[in-house]
C-alpha positions as CSV (number, residue, x, y, z in Angstrom):
1,X,-0.1,-0.1,0.2
2,X,1.5,3.7,-0.9
3,X,2.1,6.1,1.3
4,X,-0.4,8.7,2.2
5,X,1.1,10.9,4.4
6,X,4.0,11.9,7.3
7,X,4.3,12.1,11.0
8,X,3.9,16.0,12.4
9,X,2.6,15.4,15.9
10,X,4.3,11.6,17.3
11,X,3.8,10.9,21.6
12,X,4.1,6.9,21.8
13,X,0.5,6.1,22.2
14,X,-1.0,9.1,19.1
15,X,0.7,9.8,15.3
16,X,-0.8,12.7,13.7
17,X,-0.4,11.9,10.1
18,X,-0.6,15.6,7.5
19,X,-2.0,14.0,4.6
20,X,0.2,15.1,1.5
21,X,-3.3,15.8,-0.3
22,X,-5.8,17.3,1.8
23,X,-9.0,15.7,-0.3
24,X,-6.6,11.5,0.3
25,X,-8.0,10.9,3.4
26,X,-8.2,7.4,5.3
27,X,-11.7,6.3,6.7
28,X,-11.5,6.8,10.5
29,X,-11.9,3.2,11.8
30,X,-9.4,3.0,9.0
31,X,-6.3,0.4,10.2
32,X,-2.9,2.4,9.8
33,X,1.4,1.3,8.7
34,X,4.3,3.8,10.3
35,X,8.0,1.4,10.2
36,X,10.1,2.4,13.0
37,X,13.4,1.1,12.7
38,X,11.9,-2.0,11.8
39,X,9.2,-1.9,13.5
40,X,6.0,-1.6,12.4
41,X,3.7,0.6,14.0
42,X,-0.6,-0.1,14.0
43,X,-2.6,3.3,14.7
44,X,-6.4,2.9,14.6
45,X,-8.0,6.2,12.8
46,X,-9.3,8.4,15.7
47,X,-9.8,11.6,14.5
48,X,-9.8,13.5,11.2
49,X,-9.2,17.5,10.5
50,X,-9.6,19.8,7.5
51,X,-8.6,23.2,7.6
52,X,-6.2,26.4,6.6
53,X,-3.3,26.0,6.9
54,X,-2.2,29.1,7.5
55,X,-2.8,30.5,10.9
56,X,-4.3,34.2,9.3
57,X,-7.1,32.9,7.2
58,X,-9.3,30.8,7.1
59,X,-11.8,29.5,4.8
60,X,-14.9,30.6,3.9
61,X,-18.6,30.5,2.4
62,X,-18.5,31.9,-0.7
63,X,-22.7,30.1,-2.0
64,X,-20.6,28.3,-4.5
65,X,-20.2,24.0,-5.6
66,X,-16.9,23.2,-5.1
67,X,-16.3,22.5,-9.0
68,X,-17.4,26.5,-9.3
69,X,-14.9,27.9,-6.8
70,X,-11.8,25.1,-7.7
71,X,-12.9,27.5,-11.3
72,X,-13.1,30.6,-9.9
73,X,-10.8,30.3,-6.9
74,X,-9.1,27.5,-7.3
75,X,-5.9,29.3,-5.5
76,X,-8.4,28.8,-2.4
77,X,-7.5,24.9,-2.1
78,X,-4.1,26.1,-1.6
79,X,-4.9,26.7,2.1
80,X,-6.3,23.4,3.0
81,X,-4.8,21.2,4.5
82,X,-5.5,17.3,7.3
83,X,-4.4,15.7,10.2
84,X,-5.7,12.2,10.8
85,X,-4.9,11.6,14.8
86,X,-4.6,7.7,15.2
87,X,-4.5,5.5,18.5
88,X,-1.6,3.3,18.9
89,X,-2.8,-0.2,19.0
90,X,0.0,-2.3,19.3
91,X,2.7,-3.4,16.7
92,X,4.8,-5.8,14.8
93,X,8.0,-6.6,15.6
94,X,10.3,-10.0,12.9
95,X,6.5,-11.6,12.8
96,X,5.2,-11.2,15.4
97,X,2.6,-9.4,16.7
98,X,2.9,-7.3,19.5
99,X,-0.1,-5.5,21.3
100,X,1.3,-3.5,23.8
101,X,2.8,0.6,23.3
102,X,5.7,0.6,21.4
103,X,9.2,1.5,23.1
104,X,9.4,4.3,20.6
105,X,7.4,6.8,19.9
106,X,6.4,6.8,15.7
107,X,9.2,9.5,13.8
108,X,8.3,12.6,13.3
109,X,8.4,12.9,8.9
110,X,7.7,8.7,8.9
111,X,6.4,7.8,6.3
112,X,2.7,6.8,7.0
113,X,1.0,4.3,4.9
114,X,-3.1,2.2,5.2
115,X,-2.0,-1.8,6.3
116,X,-2.1,-4.8,3.8
117,X,-5.3,-6.9,4.5
118,X,-2.7,-9.9,5.1
119,X,-1.6,-7.6,8.1
120,X,-5.4,-6.0,9.1
121,X,-6.3,-10.0,9.7
122,X,-3.0,-11.2,11.3
123,X,-3.0,-8.5,14.2
124,X,-6.9,-8.6,14.5
125,X,-6.8,-12.3,14.1
126,X,-6.4,-11.4,18.5
127,X,-8.4,-9.7,20.7
128,X,-5.8,-8.7,22.7
129,X,-5.6,-4.7,20.9
130,X,-8.9,-4.5,22.5
131,X,-6.6,-3.8,26.5
132,X,-4.3,-1.5,24.2
133,X,-7.7,1.2,23.3
134,X,-8.9,0.9,26.9
135,X,-6.3,1.6,28.8
136,X,-6.6,4.7,26.9
137,X,-8.2,6.9,28.5
138,X,-7.3,10.4,26.5
139,X,-9.3,9.0,23.2
140,X,-10.5,12.2,20.6
141,X,-13.5,9.7,20.7
142,X,-15.6,7.1,22.3
143,X,-14.7,4.2,22.8
144,X,-17.2,2.3,21.6
145,X,-17.7,4.6,17.7
146,X,-14.0,3.7,17.5
147,X,-15.6,-0.2,17.7
148,X,-17.8,0.7,15.3
149,X,-15.4,2.2,12.6
150,X,-13.4,0.5,12.6
151,X,-16.1,-2.9,12.6
152,X,-17.0,-1.1,9.6
153,X,-12.9,-0.8,7.7
154,X,-13.1,-5.2,8.8
155,X,-16.4,-6.4,7.6
156,X,-15.9,-4.3,4.1
157,X,-12.3,-6.0,4.0
158,X,-13.7,-9.2,5.0
159,X,-10.9,-9.2,7.4
160,X,-13.1,-10.8,10.0
161,X,-14.2,-14.1,10.5
162,X,-17.9,-15.0,13.0
163,X,-15.7,-16.8,15.4
164,X,-12.9,-13.7,15.6
165,X,-16.5,-11.3,15.5
166,X,-17.3,-13.3,18.7
167,X,-13.9,-13.5,20.1
168,X,-14.7,-8.8,19.7
169,X,-17.9,-9.7,21.3
170,X,-16.5,-11.6,24.4
171,X,-13.5,-9.0,25.6
172,X,-15.3,-6.4,24.9
173,X,-18.1,-7.2,27.4
174,X,-15.2,-8.5,30.0
175,X,-13.3,-4.7,29.5
176,X,-16.7,-2.8,29.9
177,X,-16.7,-4.7,33.0
178,X,-20.3,-7.5,32.0
179,X,-21.8,-3.5,32.0
180,X,-25.2,-5.7,30.7
181,X,-27.2,-1.7,29.1
182,X,-23.6,-1.1,27.2
183,X,-23.4,-4.3,25.5
184,X,-26.6,-4.5,24.9
185,X,-27.3,-1.1,22.6
186,X,-23.7,-1.6,21.5
187,X,-24.2,-5.7,19.7
188,X,-27.5,-3.7,19.2
189,X,-25.3,-1.5,16.4
190,X,-23.1,-4.2,15.7
191,X,-26.6,-6.1,13.9
192,X,-26.7,-3.6,12.1
193,X,-23.4,-3.9,9.9
194,X,-22.9,-6.9,9.9
195,X,-27.0,-7.2,8.6
196,X,-24.6,-5.8,5.3
197,X,-22.7,-8.1,5.0
198,X,-24.0,-12.4,4.6
199,X,-20.7,-13.5,5.0
200,X,-21.5,-13.0,8.5
201,X,-23.6,-13.8,10.4
202,X,-24.0,-13.1,14.2
203,X,-26.7,-14.2,17.0
204,X,-27.2,-11.5,19.8
205,X,-28.8,-13.2,22.2
206,X,-26.2,-15.9,22.2
207,X,-23.4,-13.4,23.5
208,X,-26.8,-11.1,26.3
209,X,-26.5,-14.5,28.7
210,X,-23.5,-14.4,29.3
211,X,-22.9,-10.2,30.2
212,X,-26.0,-11.2,32.8
213,X,-25.1,-14.3,34.0
214,X,-21.5,-12.0,34.9
215,X,-23.7,-9.2,35.9
216,X,-25.4,-12.0,39.1
217,X,-22.4,-12.4,40.5
């Protein structure tokens, strides 16, 4: 997969990418990869922001279509930039996946690219990445919304199996401290995603008694 931007801000838990083209942007919940000394760091797109790259100038409502603006005032698009913030889920080193924060931050000016289908299938075959996500207390959006975005991308790319989906739900239930109401509402939204593909089936009623039993304990 080809890089689409480079890192302009980096911490142990996140990295922020400036897109080389302001309108070429990865989807919310998609998986990005950047490399630091042969360590492939995996991050999930958690926030996207497009605006002016000039602090003294900002977009103005012209009441014209994008096509009209590009024809009449193409210079305004040169002032636009898009920043993509990714939350780190783990890393891969020597073909081994580690579901923890990397030893070092992602490199400033390091290139960022979408993960390949093979990388996604390998990394997300184990739900341990959820532990890293739940331990992050500074997410730009709610954990549930971010996970729904992730599932949307995994399902769209046929990168998740039914067994992996069940493992995901059981781990989510445990990490959310068996919050029965939260799990029920979350699964209803997952069901909406699953119903859109004939490749996956999930019986929500089969999952609910597990949480109900944990709640009674």
